[in-house]
N, C-alpha and C positions, 0 to 999 in steps of 0.2 A: 194714664192714671192706673190702669189695670196692672201694669207691670210693677208699679210702686206698691200696690196692695199685695201683690204676690211676694214681693221682697219683704214687706212688713210681716206677712204670715210666716215666711221662711225664718225670719229673725225670732219671732215668738216661738216657733217650733224648736229652734235651736236653744232658746232659753230653757225650755222644758227638758230637752235632751241633756244639756249641760247640768242642770240641777239634779236630774236622775243619776248621772254619773258622778256628781260632786255634791252630795246632799248637804254638806256643811259650808258650801260656798256662800259668800256674802254678796251684797249688792255690787261692790266694786269689782269682785272677781267676775261676776256675770257680765258687767259692762266691758271689762277688759277683753273677755272672751268674744263678745259680740263685736267689739271693735275689730279684733283680728279677723273674725268670721266675715265681717262686711267688707274687708279689704279686697275680697275676691271680686267685688262689684266695681265696675269702672265708673258708673254714673254717680257723681257726688251727691245728687239729690236723693237717690235711692239709699246710698250709704247713710246719710243723715237720718232718713226716715227709719231705716232699720235700727240704728242706735237709739233713736228717740222712742220707738215702739218697744224696744227691749228694756229701756229704762222705765217706761210706764208699766210694762209687764212685771218687772222685778219689784217695783214699788207697790203695785196692786197686790202681788203675792205676799209681800211683807205685811201689808195691812189686812189681808184676808187669807191667812195661812191655810184655812180649810177649804178654799175654793178649788173646784175641779179645773182641769185644763179647758174643758168646754166653756165654763163660766168665764175664765180669763180671756179666751179667744173672743167670746161675745163682747166682753168689756172693751177689748182693744178695737174690735170692729165698730163698736158704737162711738169710739173717739178717733177713728181713722182720719176724718176730715180735720179735726183739731190738730192732729199730729202733722199732717201735710201743710195745713195753713200756717202753723207756727214756723215751719221751715221756710216757707215762701216769704214770710215777714222778715226773717233773719237775713235772707239773701239780698 
């Protein structure tokens, strides 16, 4: 589970980096980028967790545009079990 958490945080960090470099990027562009980014990962569960976390991150940022990166990370960490549980249910 720790490796999955690390992969999720890597995906969230990549969302921040991508948005800094592409400030006009929309939700779909972020998800496309994270999908490409997650393809480096061989474990399919980690890939899905990364994409799910990125989607929740992008959605949270859209709803809370003034939130800091620290606040977004806290939010994602607070729902990390929800993210991984939803993937387990889908499998």
